[in-house]
VEXMI-495631 format. One record per residue (C-alpha): residue in three letters; x, y, z. Coordinates in steps of 0.5 Angstrom, whole numbers, padded with zeros to 4 digits, always signed. Last residue first. Layout:
BEGIN
ALAXYZ
...
END
This chain:
BEGIN
ARG-0029-0071-0005
LYS-0030-0070+0002
ALA-0022-0070+0001
ASN-0023-0064-0002
ASP-0027-0060+0002
GLN-0022-0063+0009
LEU-0016-0061+0004
LEU-0018-0053+0002
ARG-0021-0052+0010
GLU-0013-0053+0013
ALA-0011-0048+0007
VAL-0016-0043+0010
LEU-0013-0044+0018
VAL-0006-0044+0017
TYR-0006-0039+0012
VAL-0011-0034+0016
VAL-0006-0036+0022
SER+0000-0035+0017
VAL-0002-0028+0015
LEU-0004-0027+0023
VAL+0002-0028+0026
GLY+0007-0023+0021
VAL+0002-0018+0022
THR+0003-0019+0029
GLY+0011-0019+0027
PRO+0011-0013+0023
LEU+0007-0008+0028
VAL+0012-0010+0034
ALA+0016-0003+0032
VAL+0010+0001+0030
ILE+0007+0000+0038
PRO+0015+0000+0040
ASP+0017+0006+0037
ALA+0025+0006+0035
LEU+0021+0003+0028
TYR+0020+0009+0025
SER+0027+0012+0026
ASP+0029+0005+0022
PRO+0024+0006+0015
ILE+0019+0001+0015
LEU+0019-0002+0007
TYR+0025-0006+0010
THR+0022-0009+0017
LEU+0015-0010+0013
LEU+0018-0015+0008
SER+0022-0019+0013
LYS+0016-0019+0018
VAL+0012-0023+0011
GLY+0017-0026+0009
TYR+0018-0029+0016
LEU+0011-0031+0017
ALA+0009-0034+0010
LEU+0016-0038+0012
LEU+0013-0040+0018
ALA+0007-0042+0015
THR+0010-0045+0010
LEU+0014-0050+0014
LEU+0005-0051+0017
ILE+0003-0053+0010
ILE+0008-0058+0009
ILE+0009-0062+0016
ARG+0000-0063+0015
THR+0002-0065+0008
LYS+0008-0070+0011
LYS+0002-0072+0015
LYS-0003-0075+0011
VAL-0010-0071+0012
ASN-0016-0074+0015
GLY-0017-0070+0022
PHE-0014-0064+0020
PHE-0017-0060+0026
GLN-0022-0066+0028
ARG-0028-0066+0025
GLU-0035-0064+0030
THR-0040-0070+0031
GLN-0048-0069+0027
ASN-0053-0068+0029
THR-0052-0061+0026
GLU-0056-0056+0033
ASP-0053-0061+0038
ALA-0046-0061+0034
ASN-0046-0053+0035
THR-0041-0051+0029
ILE-0034-0049+0026
GLY-0034-0051+0019
LEU-0028-0045+0017
TRP-0035-0043+0012
SER-0038-0045+0018
LEU-0036-0038+0023
MET-0042-0034+0024
END
């Protein structure tokens, strides 16, 4: 199911498992993680601005901006890591 991320059973492929951000420079990793933090903060701020204050009084709605921000940043890191791994193999 997650084979597009390179997550497969090592027994089936007869390969060693690849390391997350394995052959990417440290500077590139730091830039990716810092931009993920910026994306998290940006999405959280945008949703907090767009959602009226009266709705933010509800505890369930109040956690939505942070939750969506975390999900966006995690997907960003996973996709960026996969693209960098693919480019490093070429």
